[in-house]
Structures are given as structure tokens and as C-alpha cells.
Backbone as a ProteinNet text record, in pm:
[ID]
protein_1_A
[PRIMARY]
MLKRRHLVALPAAALLGGCGFKLRGKQNFAFETIAITPEKGGAVASELSRYLGSMVRPVAPAAGGALPDAIVDILGETREKVIVALNASGQVREYQLRIKVRFRMRSAKGRDLIEPTDILQERDISFNESAVLAKEAEEVLLYRQMQTDLVQQILSRLGAIKDL
[TERTIARY]
-643.9	-677.1	-601.5	-597.2	-528.6	-379	-321.4	-178.1	-145.8	-235.7	-212.5	-205.6	-294.7	-293.2	-161.5	-115	11.9	127.3	121.6	227.3	230.6	116.8	110.4	152.4	110	138.5	285.7	349.7	488.6	584.4	582.6	672.6	640.6	512.2	475.6	531.5	520.2	574.7	726.1	792.1	938.1	981.3	908.3	941.2	924.6	814.3	792.1	897.9	932.3	1034.9	1171.7	1199.8	1329	1350.5	1243.7	1258.3	1262.1	1251	1257.2	1121.8	1014.8	880.9	855	798.4	750.1	634.2	543.9	429.9	476.4	407.8	442.6	406.2	504.6	481.1	469.4	468.7	463.6	595.9	588	709.4	767.6	899.1	970.4	1023.7	989.7	1032.7	1140.1	1221.5	1327.3	1272.2	1145.1	1082.9	970	940.7	829.5	706.8	730.4	620.3	645.6	536.7	548.7	434.1	460.7	355.7	337.6	214.8	185	114.4	171.5	108.6	69.5	-37.6	-140.2	-219.9	-236.8	-304	-448.4	-516.8	-656.3	-669.4	-578.3	-574.4	-624.8	-541.2	-578.2	-603.6	-652.5	-690.4	-569.7	-456.2	-335.7	-285.7	-283.2	-239.6	-332	-461.9	-558.2	-538.2	-518.6	-499.7	-366.9	-263.7	-134.3	-147.1	-221.1	-245	-320.5	-421.8	-498.1	-409.3	-321.4	-234.7	-137.1	-80.1	19.9	-44.3	-171.6	-249.8	-191.4	-158.3	-116.6	21.2	95	226.6	214.5	99.4	81.1	60.5	135.6	127.5	110.7	63.5	57.5	197.6	212	342.8	381.9	285.9	310.6	236.2	305.5	237.3	189.3	96.4	47.6	162.1	143	247	295.4	425.8	484.8	489.4	430.5	431.7	562.1	596.4	719.9	696.1	798.8	793.5	792.9	732.5	739.4	882.3	917.9	1052.6	1075.5	971.6	983.1	856	869.7	756.2	750.4	634.4	612.2	525.9	579.5	504.5	449.7	317.8	255.6	250.7	343	359.3	255.6	202.3	101.3	37	-89.3	-164.1	-257.6	-234.3	-317.7	-380.1	-503.7	-576.9	-612.6	-591.1	-621.4	-700.8	-780.8	-854.1	-829	-752.8	-708.5	-772.5	-819.6	-875.9	-762.2	-776	-673	-717.8	-844.8	-890.8	-1032	-1053.3	-1183.7	-1225.9	-1357	-1403.5	-1413.7	-1461	-1467.1	-1558.3	-1660.3	-1750.3	-1707.9	-1590.3	-1537	-1580.6	-1645.5	-1686.5	-1572.9	-1564.2	-1457.4	-1478.6	-1371.1	-1375.2	-1286.9	-1185.8	-1094.6	-1032.8	-1021.9	-957	-836	-748	-639.2	-654.6	-662.1	-673	-533.5	-500	-366.7	-379.3	-295.4	-276.7	-126.6	-89.2	51	63.1	155.3	179.5	324.9	345	480.6	492.1	597.2	614.7	761.9	786.5	922	913.2	1025.2	1030.4	1148.3	1123.9	1230.9	1227.2	1338.6	1342.5	1280	1252.4	1193.9	1289.6	1417.8	1518.8	1533.6	1459.8	1461.2	1550.9	1622.9	1712.4	1629.2	1654.4	1581.9	1624.7	1527.6	1553.4	1519.2	1413.3	1377.9	1354.5	1432.3	1416.7	1278	1227.4	1097.6	1094.7	996	985.7	845.3	837.2	708.5	681.9	558.4	513	387.1	381.7	270.4	206.7	74.8	-2.2	-93.4	-103	-190.1	-271.4	-394.5	-481.1	-563.4	-582.9	-668.5	-807.3	-907.2	-1045.7	-1121.9	-1192.4	-1274.6	-1400.3	-1463.5	-1585.2	-1694.7	-1815.1	-1931.8	-2046	-2097.2	-2201	-2331.6	-2350.2	-2472.8	-2461	-2340.3	-2319.3	-2244.4	-2291.7	-2222.1	-2210.1	-2316.9	-2312	-2215.2	-2215	-2123.2	-1979.1	-1953	-1816.9	-1771.4	-1863.5	-1827.9	-1791.5	-1865.6	-1833.7	-1698.9	-1671.8	-1542.2	-1428.1	-1451.6	-1350.9	-1317	-1419.1	-1398.6	-1317.1	-1350.6	-1278.4	-1132.8	-1109.1	-971.4	-889.1	-948.5	-878.5	-844.8	-937.1	-913.2	-798	-795.9	-687.7	-552.8	-551.6	-427.3	-378.2	-470.1	-435.9	-373.2	-430.8	-375.5	-236.3	-218	-85.7	16.5	-24.9	65.5	105.7	10	39.6	137	118.3	210.1	351.3	361.3	493	558.7	480.5	534.9	581.8	500	537.9	665.7	682.5	804.8	926.2	908.4	1018.9	1048.1	941.8	962.2	1033	999.6	1063.3	1209.4	1250.4	1389.6	1481.8	1424.7	1504.9	1552.8	1682.8	1738.5	1789.6	1817	1873.9	1810.3	1764.3	1708	1818.3
-890.2	-799.8	-837	-965.7	-1011.9	-984.1	-998.9	-973.5	-826.5	-736.8	-594.1	-562.4	-622.9	-600.3	-647.6	-761.8	-813.7	-722.7	-668.7	-579.7	-450.1	-404.8	-284.2	-315	-429	-464.1	-500.8	-559.6	-604	-489.1	-378	-267	-205.8	-198.4	-143.4	-229.9	-361.1	-452	-440.4	-426	-412.1	-283.9	-174.6	-48.1	-57.2	-117.8	-131.5	-220.5	-328.5	-417.9	-352.3	-270.4	-202.9	-97.5	-37.1	68	10.7	-120.3	-181.4	-210	-180.5	-205.8	-355.8	-397.5	-535	-535.1	-628.2	-639.1	-682.2	-634.6	-672.5	-819.3	-898.6	-1040.8	-1072.8	-1198.4	-1243.3	-1209.1	-1149.4	-1111	-1230	-1233.2	-1334.5	-1267	-1324.5	-1267.4	-1356.1	-1295.3	-1368.7	-1447.8	-1434.3	-1502.4	-1591.6	-1694.7	-1783.6	-1754.2	-1704.4	-1667.5	-1527.4	-1457.5	-1319.6	-1291.5	-1205.9	-1157.5	-1009.3	-964.1	-823.4	-770.8	-666.6	-604.8	-462.9	-407.2	-471.4	-569.9	-689.1	-795.6	-760.4	-694.2	-656.2	-505.4	-436.8	-291.8	-219.2	-131	-42.1	-111.6	-32.4	-83.4	-129.2	-60.1	-97.7	-234	-256.1	-386.1	-496.9	-470.8	-571.5	-604.8	-501.1	-526	-596.4	-559.9	-626.9	-774.3	-802.8	-941.6	-1019.2	-955.7	-1021.6	-1050.9	-958.4	-978.1	-1093.9	-1100.3	-1204.5	-1338.8	-1337.8	-1460.4	-1563.9	-1681	-1795.3	-1778	-1673.6	-1648.7	-1587.9	-1529.9	-1456.4	-1551.7	-1528.8	-1607	-1511.5	-1560.9	-1475.4	-1447.5	-1333.2	-1296.5	-1395.2	-1430.1	-1526.7	-1655.3	-1752.1	-1875	-1956.5	-2045.3	-2136	-2227.4	-2294.7	-2382.1	-2478.7	-2483.7	-2574.2	-2517	-2400.8	-2338.7	-2264.5	-2249.8	-2180.4	-2029.9	-1954.3	-1809.7	-1774.5	-1662.6	-1620.2	-1578.3	-1587.1	-1547.5	-1398.3	-1319.2	-1173.6	-1115.4	-992.6	-923.4	-781.9	-744.5	-607.3	-539.4	-432.6	-354.4	-230.7	-216.6	-93.4	-1.8	92.7	177.8	289.1	326.4	431.4	443.6	477.9	501.7	618.3	729.3	846.9	890.5	934.4	986.7	1131.2	1216.5	1358	1408.8	1511.2	1581.3	1729.7	1792.5	1930.1	2018.8	2134.7	2231.4	2293.8	2291.7	2346.8	2479.3	2489.1	2609.8	2647.2	2777.7	2833.9	2925.5	2942.5	3039.1	3177.4	3276.4	3414.4	3430.4	3345.8	3356.1	3267.6	3208.1	3129.9	2985.2	2937.1	2796.8	2711.1	2590.1	2498.6	2458	2462.4	2420.3	2299.1	2279.3	2166.9	2120.9	1988.7	1926.1	1847.4	1820.4	1726	1611.9	1489.6	1370.9	1313.2	1271.8	1215.9	1090	994.2	878.5	866.9	857.8	841.1	712.8	626.4	500.3	496.9	459.3	439.8	291.7	228.4	85.1	52.2	-67.2	-121.3	-271.4	-330.7	-476.1	-525.8	-635	-693	-843.8	-905.3	-1051.4	-1101	-1229.1	-1286.8	-1272.9	-1258.5	-1242.5	-1097.1	-1005.5	-866.2	-775	-827	-743.8	-660.7	-530.1	-443.4	-471.5	-502.7	-523.9	-398.3	-328.7	-197.7	-107.4	-3	93.8	157.8	219	285.8	383.6	364.3	437.6	494.6	616.8	680.1	675.8	645.2	653.4	739.2	834.1	927.5	923.9	919.9	930.5	1051.3	1130.5	1246.9	1249.5	1294.3	1313	1439.3	1515	1632.4	1595.3	1654.1	1628.3	1760.4	1788.5	1909.8	1884	1991.9	1978.4	2064.2	2009.9	2082.1	2052.9	2157.1	2136.8	2083.5	2091.5	2037.1	1887.7	1830.8	1687.2	1623.8	1648.9	1604	1451.2	1379.1	1233	1174.2	1228.3	1180.1	1208.4	1323.1	1358.3	1271.4	1235.9	1144.8	1007.4	960.2	831.3	838.3	950	968.2	969.7	1032.1	1037.8	897.5	817.3	678.8	601.3	619.1	551.2	595.8	725.2	775.3	721.8	718.4	661.6	514.5	440.3	298.7	282.3	367.7	362.2	397.3	498.6	537.1	423.8	360.4	248.1	134.8	103.8	-0.9	38.1	164.9	211.9	197.6	231	216.8	71.6	-18.6	-161.2	-207.6	-163.7	-201.8	-148.4	-27.2	28.1	-50.3	-86.8	-167.1	-302.1	-365.3	-496.3	-487.5	-380	-368.9	-351.1	-283.8	-271	-405.7	-481.5	-613.8	-706	-691.9	-773.6	-739.3	-618.2	-577.9	-639.7	-691.4	-757.6	-891.8	-911.4	-1035	-1132.3	-1082.1	-1168.5	-1138	-1240.9	-1222.7	-1243.7
-4186.7	-4079	-3951.3	-3920.2	-3800.4	-3808.8	-3928	-3946.1	-3923	-3963.1	-3941.5	-3792.5	-3716.8	-3571.1	-3510.8	-3555.7	-3505.1	-3545.8	-3666.4	-3712.8	-3632.7	-3586.8	-3505.2	-3361.7	-3309.4	-3170.2	-3148.7	-3246.2	-3230.5	-3201.1	-3277.9	-3242.7	-3106.7	-3072	-2941.1	-2828.7	-2842.5	-2741.2	-2733.3	-2848	-2849.4	-2779.7	-2802.2	-2736.6	-2585.8	-2542	-2397.7	-2334.1	-2398.9	-2345.3	-2344.3	-2445.5	-2454.9	-2348.8	-2299	-2197.9	-2056	-2042.2	-1909.8	-1848.7	-1920	-1868.5	-1859.9	-1749.9	-1737.7	-1639.2	-1657.3	-1567.5	-1430.1	-1329.4	-1193.3	-1174.6	-1139.8	-1119.5	-971.8	-941.1	-801.8	-735.3	-617.3	-546.9	-473.1	-470	-391.9	-266.9	-153.8	-26.7	35.8	121.6	189.9	309	335.9	449.4	399	477.8	444.6	530	650.9	739.4	794	822.6	871.3	967.9	1064	1154.5	1127.6	1137.9	1115.2	1238.2	1298.9	1415.2	1377.2	1417.8	1497.4	1413	1466.2	1392.5	1360.6	1452.3	1428.3	1438.9	1373.7	1387.4	1265.6	1216.2	1107.7	975.3	884.5	753.1	672.5	684.9	610.2	657.2	787.2	840	792.1	789	743.1	595.8	512.7	369.9	343.5	417.6	403.9	442.2	547.5	589.1	482.3	423.3	316.2	196.1	161.1	45.4	68.7	188.9	217.4	249.3	285.6	301	394.4	339.3	421.5	484	445.3	505.8	645.4	675.9	800.5	917	1022.5	1146	1263.7	1377.4	1497	1551.2	1616.5	1674.1	1782.6	1868.3	1974.8	1939.4	1882	1840.2	1960.2	1933.2	2036.4	2081.1	2191.9	2245.8	2138.2	2120.8	2022.8	1882.3	1860.3	1727.6	1703.2	1577.9	1541.1	1531.1	1565.5	1550.2	1402	1364.6	1224.7	1190	1061.8	1018.5	1034.7	1011.1	1017.3	1078.2	1128.5	1189.4	1132.4	1082.5	1036.7	1141.5	1197.8	1296.2	1227.4	1225.4	1177.6	1299.7	1305	1422.3	1429.3	1315.2	1314.6	1178.2	1180.1	1056.3	1081.7	1012.9	1032.6	900.5	909.7	794.2	825.3	726.8	743.2	624.6	651.3	546.5	570.7	481.5	500.9	394.1	434.8	339.8	261.2	128.1	40.6	-21.2	-59.1	-127.6	-83.1	-73.2	-41.1	-155.3	-172.4	-271.9	-207.2	-282.5	-233.9	-112.1	-99.6	15	132.8	124.7	236.4	240.8	134.8	130.2	74.6	125.2	83.2	-62.3	-140.4	-280.4	-306.7	-221.9	-245.4	-113.8	-101.4	13.6	-33.6	59.1	33.3	134	81.7	165.6	182.6	302.6	330.3	415.2	383.8	471.9	494	619.8	655.7	735.7	694.3	764.5	808	931.6	984.9	1017.7	965.6	987.9	1002.1	1050.4	1054.7	1035.3	1001	986.3	1068.3	1139	1220.1	1207.2	1238.5	1238	1367.4	1374.8	1496.6	1614.9	1584.8	1690.6	1734.7	1670.2	1712.1	1631.5	1531.9	1451.3	1353.4	1347.9	1255.6	1112.1	1027.2	885.1	805.8	848.7	795.1	915.5	925.3	1034.4	1024.3	1132.3	1122.4	1004	917.8	792.4	777	726.8	698.7	548.9	513.8	375.3	376	284	277.9	139.4	136.8	12.5	25.8	-81.4	-82.7	-211.5	-199.1	-315.6	-292.4	-399.2	-393.8	-442.6	-378.7	-417.2	-412.7	-520.1	-521.5	-438.7	-396.3	-315.8	-375.5	-375.7	-425.1	-329.1	-264.2	-162.9	-220.4	-351.2	-410.2	-440.2	-421.8	-447.2	-330.1	-209.8	-89.3	-83.3	-110.6	-102.6	-205.1	-325.5	-428.9	-389	-330	-288.2	-171.2	-81.6	27.7	-27	-125.5	-188.1	-260	-326	-393.9	-293.1	-178.3	-72.2	-21.2	0.8	45.7	-57.8	-184.2	-291.8	-298.8	-284.4	-287.5	-170	-50.4	65	40.2	-19.1	-48	-148.9	-251.8	-350.1	-287.5	-202.3	-135	-44.9	24	111.5	30	-84.9	-171.3	-221.1	-257.6	-299.6	-186.8	-65	50	70.8	61.9	79.2	-28.1	-152.3	-260	-233.7	-180.5	-147.9	-34.4	65.8	175.9	122.4	37.6	-18	-101	-175.1	-254.4	-162.8	-49.9	46.1	114	143.3	202.8	103.2	-24.8	-127.6	-150	-110.9	-128	-22.6	85.5	188.7	133.7	135	78.7	183.9	303	405.9	540.6	607	740.5	841.2
[MASK]
++++++++++++++++++++++++++++++++++++++++++++++++++++++++++++++++++++++++++++++++++++++++++++++++++++++++++++++++++++++++++++++++++++++++++++++++++++++++++++++++++++

């Protein structure tokens, strides 16, 4: 029985490996320390700080402290909820949730490493007035997922920088 499972799994693994699929591993960055502004601002900046953990330093270090190697400025973070569809009686049936983040990355010396860039995430959510609390909880979950996707996109852009 165990051999059959291995015989089935082996071709599947070979196909995935052959198409270029690989699990996301630990990213290697060109910097050892980074500052994220606003330090106590939006949710994206907070999640990015949590992900980078011990690499995060303040923009203005204490006396005698070293400047961070790079600085990520979160220039803007906006959340929108737009009506997409109405029923025949004019009641909302579907919304579109959006998060837009504008950021840039610069070296401690002020050289732009990533020009100001916008990243947008959108999700559609149906609405039912008889399940308002459940839909509000779903909305919160969707915003959280979009935020995580945005952070992953920012991290992949930070990982693409090879030279400070």
C-alpha cells in the first residue's frame, strides 16, 4: 500500500518540479537592517515590520546607533468599499473591496532603490441583508487576506533589489 502511494506521488512531484514550481523559501535581501515608515502607522507597515522582525530599525537611531541599510516608506494606504451590483429594488447585492498601497524604497543615503509604486488588491463580496454580521466578518477577513498579499508583493520587490 505504501509503495502505491509513492508510485503515485513520484510522477506528480516530477511534473511540478519540471514546470518550475517550488515552495516559497526564505528570502535573501541585499540589506541587513531596514526602517519602515510610518513606524506606527497603517496595517501594511505593521505587518511588514512583523514579517521582517529583527531586521527592522528606527529611521533615526539613538546616539551612536547605526543608520539602517534601507528605508521603506509607506506613502499611502487606502481602503475602499465600492458598490458593484444592485437588485431590482435598489438594494446592494455586491461590493468590491480594495486596498491600495503606495510605497518606495531608498538607501540610507537617500538614493531611490524602488521608485514610488502602487499596488492594488481587489476582492468582490456578495451582500445579504439577512446575514449582516456574517458579511462584516467576511469583509474583515478579506481585507486581512488582501493586506497579507500586499505585504508578500512588497517583500518580493524588496528581494529583487540586489545592490544598495
